[in-house]
C-alpha positions as CSV (number, residue, x, y, z in Angstrom):
1,X,1.8,-11.4,2.6
2,X,3.2,-9.4,5.5
3,X,0.7,-8.6,8.3
4,X,1.0,-6.7,11.5
5,X,-1.0,-8.0,14.5
6,X,-2.1,-6.4,17.7
7,X,-3.4,-8.6,20.5
8,X,-4.3,-8.9,24.1
9,X,-2.5,-12.0,25.1
10,X,-4.2,-12.5,28.5
11,X,-6.3,-15.4,27.3
12,X,-3.7,-17.1,25.2
13,X,-0.9,-19.5,25.9
14,X,1.6,-17.3,24.1
15,X,2.0,-16.7,20.4
16,X,3.4,-20.1,19.2
17,X,0.9,-22.9,18.5
18,X,0.9,-25.6,21.1
19,X,-1.3,-28.4,22.4
20,X,-2.1,-27.0,25.9
21,X,-4.5,-24.3,24.9
22,X,-5.4,-21.4,22.6
23,X,-2.5,-19.4,21.0
24,X,-2.3,-16.4,18.8
25,X,-0.7,-18.4,16.0
26,X,-3.4,-21.1,16.2
27,X,-6.2,-18.5,16.0
28,X,-4.6,-16.7,13.0
29,X,-4.0,-20.0,11.2
30,X,-7.6,-21.1,11.9
31,X,-8.9,-17.8,10.5
32,X,-6.8,-18.2,7.4
33,X,-8.0,-21.8,6.9
34,X,-11.6,-20.6,7.0
35,X,-10.7,-18.4,4.1
36,X,-9.3,-21.3,2.0
37,X,-5.6,-21.1,3.1
38,X,-3.8,-24.4,2.7
39,X,-0.5,-23.5,4.3
40,X,1.1,-25.3,7.2
41,X,2.3,-22.5,9.4
42,X,2.6,-18.7,9.4
43,X,6.0,-17.1,10.0
44,X,6.5,-14.7,12.9
45,X,9.1,-12.1,14.0
46,X,9.2,-13.8,17.4
47,X,7.2,-15.4,20.0
48,X,5.5,-14.1,23.1
49,X,4.9,-15.9,26.4
50,X,1.5,-16.7,28.0
51,X,-0.4,-13.5,28.8
52,X,1.9,-11.2,26.8
53,X,0.3,-8.5,24.6
54,X,1.6,-7.2,21.3
55,X,1.1,-3.9,19.5
56,X,3.1,-4.7,16.3
57,X,3.8,-8.4,15.9
58,X,4.8,-9.0,12.3
59,X,3.8,-12.2,10.6
60,X,4.1,-13.6,7.0
61,X,2.3,-16.2,5.0
62,X,1.8,-17.4,1.4
63,X,-1.8,-17.4,0.2
64,X,-1.7,-17.9,-3.6
65,X,-5.4,-19.1,-3.5
66,X,-6.6,-15.6,-2.4
67,X,-7.8,-13.6,-5.4
68,X,-9.7,-10.7,-3.8
69,X,-7.1,-8.1,-3.0
70,X,-5.3,-7.0,0.2
71,X,-8.1,-4.9,1.6
72,X,-10.6,-7.8,1.3
73,X,-8.1,-10.2,3.0
74,X,-7.5,-7.7,5.8
75,X,-11.3,-7.4,6.4
76,X,-11.9,-11.2,6.0
77,X,-9.2,-12.1,8.5
78,X,-10.4,-9.6,11.1
79,X,-14.0,-10.9,10.7
80,X,-12.7,-14.4,11.4
81,X,-10.4,-13.6,14.4
82,X,-11.5,-13.4,18.0
83,X,-11.9,-9.9,19.5
84,X,-8.6,-10.1,21.3
85,X,-6.6,-10.3,18.0
86,X,-6.6,-7.8,15.1
87,X,-4.7,-7.5,11.8
88,X,-3.7,-3.8,11.8
89,X,-2.1,-3.8,8.4
90,X,-1.6,-6.2,5.6
91,X,0.3,-6.0,2.3
92,X,2.0,-8.2,-0.3
93,X,5.6,-8.9,0.6
94,X,8.7,-9.6,-1.4
95,X,9.3,-13.4,-1.9
96,X,12.4,-13.3,0.3
97,X,10.7,-11.4,3.2
98,X,10.9,-13.1,6.6
99,X,9.4,-11.3,9.6
100,X,12.2,-12.5,11.9
101,X,15.3,-12.0,9.7
102,X,14.0,-8.9,7.9
103,X,13.3,-7.0,11.1
104,X,15.4,-3.9,11.7
105,X,14.5,-3.5,15.4
106,X,12.3,-4.7,18.2
107,X,10.8,-2.8,21.0
108,X,9.5,-4.0,24.3
109,X,7.6,-2.0,26.9
110,X,7.0,-3.0,30.5
111,X,4.6,-1.1,32.6
112,X,4.7,-1.0,36.4
113,X,1.7,0.2,38.3
114,X,2.9,1.4,41.7
115,X,0.0,2.0,44.1
116,X,-1.2,0.5,47.3
117,X,-4.4,-1.0,45.7
118,X,-4.5,-2.9,42.5
119,X,-6.2,-1.5,39.4
120,X,-8.6,-3.9,37.6
121,X,-8.4,-1.7,34.5
122,X,-4.6,-2.1,34.3
123,X,-4.4,-5.7,35.5
124,X,-4.0,-7.2,32.0
125,X,-1.3,-4.7,30.9
126,X,0.7,-3.6,34.0
127,X,2.6,-5.3,36.8
128,X,1.1,-4.2,40.1
129,X,3.8,-3.3,42.7
130,X,2.1,-2.2,46.0
131,X,5.4,-1.5,47.7
132,X,5.4,2.2,48.7
133,X,9.2,2.5,48.6
134,X,9.4,1.9,44.8
135,X,11.2,5.0,43.6
136,X,11.4,6.5,40.2
137,X,15.0,7.6,40.8
138,X,16.0,4.0,41.8
139,X,14.3,2.6,38.7
140,X,16.0,5.1,36.4
141,X,19.4,4.3,38.0
142,X,18.9,0.6,37.5
143,X,17.6,0.9,33.9
144,X,20.6,3.2,33.0
145,X,22.7,0.0,33.3
146,X,20.9,-1.4,30.3
147,X,21.7,1.5,27.9
148,X,24.5,0.9,25.5
149,X,25.9,-1.8,23.1
150,X,25.3,-5.4,24.1
151,X,26.2,-8.7,22.5
152,X,23.0,-10.8,22.0
153,X,24.8,-13.9,20.5
154,X,23.4,-16.2,23.1
155,X,19.8,-15.3,22.2
156,X,19.9,-16.6,18.6
157,X,21.5,-16.6,15.2
158,X,22.4,-13.3,13.5
159,X,20.1,-12.5,10.6
160,X,22.9,-12.6,8.1
161,X,26.2,-14.6,8.1
162,X,28.3,-11.4,8.1
163,X,26.2,-9.7,10.8
164,X,27.6,-9.0,14.2
165,X,25.5,-9.8,17.3
166,X,27.0,-6.8,19.1
167,X,25.7,-4.0,17.0
168,X,22.3,-3.9,18.7
169,X,21.9,-1.1,21.2
170,X,19.4,-0.5,24.0
171,X,17.9,2.8,24.8
């Protein structure tokens, strides 16, 4: 199966399972186990750090024991996940599907809340910068340096042996 997760990561020690505390991967695997899953680990498109949220984290897992259909699995998983994690979509995947290597793109969004006083409603999703001299023109000028083709070879292995690590672009 291929599933897309959305989560508020504020109360998790990142995506990847670890001993120190609760993780998104651990919660999803526990929910699957409550449904009869016998797998060892789910696959993910990537990992997030402590406190990071996701709006479209793709995961994959085999679940041959499930005989009730995709819609029932989606509802059962959501019923067994904590309120901070939701499976937004779920479908059968091709046998060779891998959420990391099959990905065509990734998108990251960073939010800066620039005001003299913090916002409790934005505290979990934005970086509070109280400095009054933060300028939109300066941020645009700095971010313009990121636009263009970059070589991401140092960040991992290309998805296919013939792939180039320099074809990715930022915009």
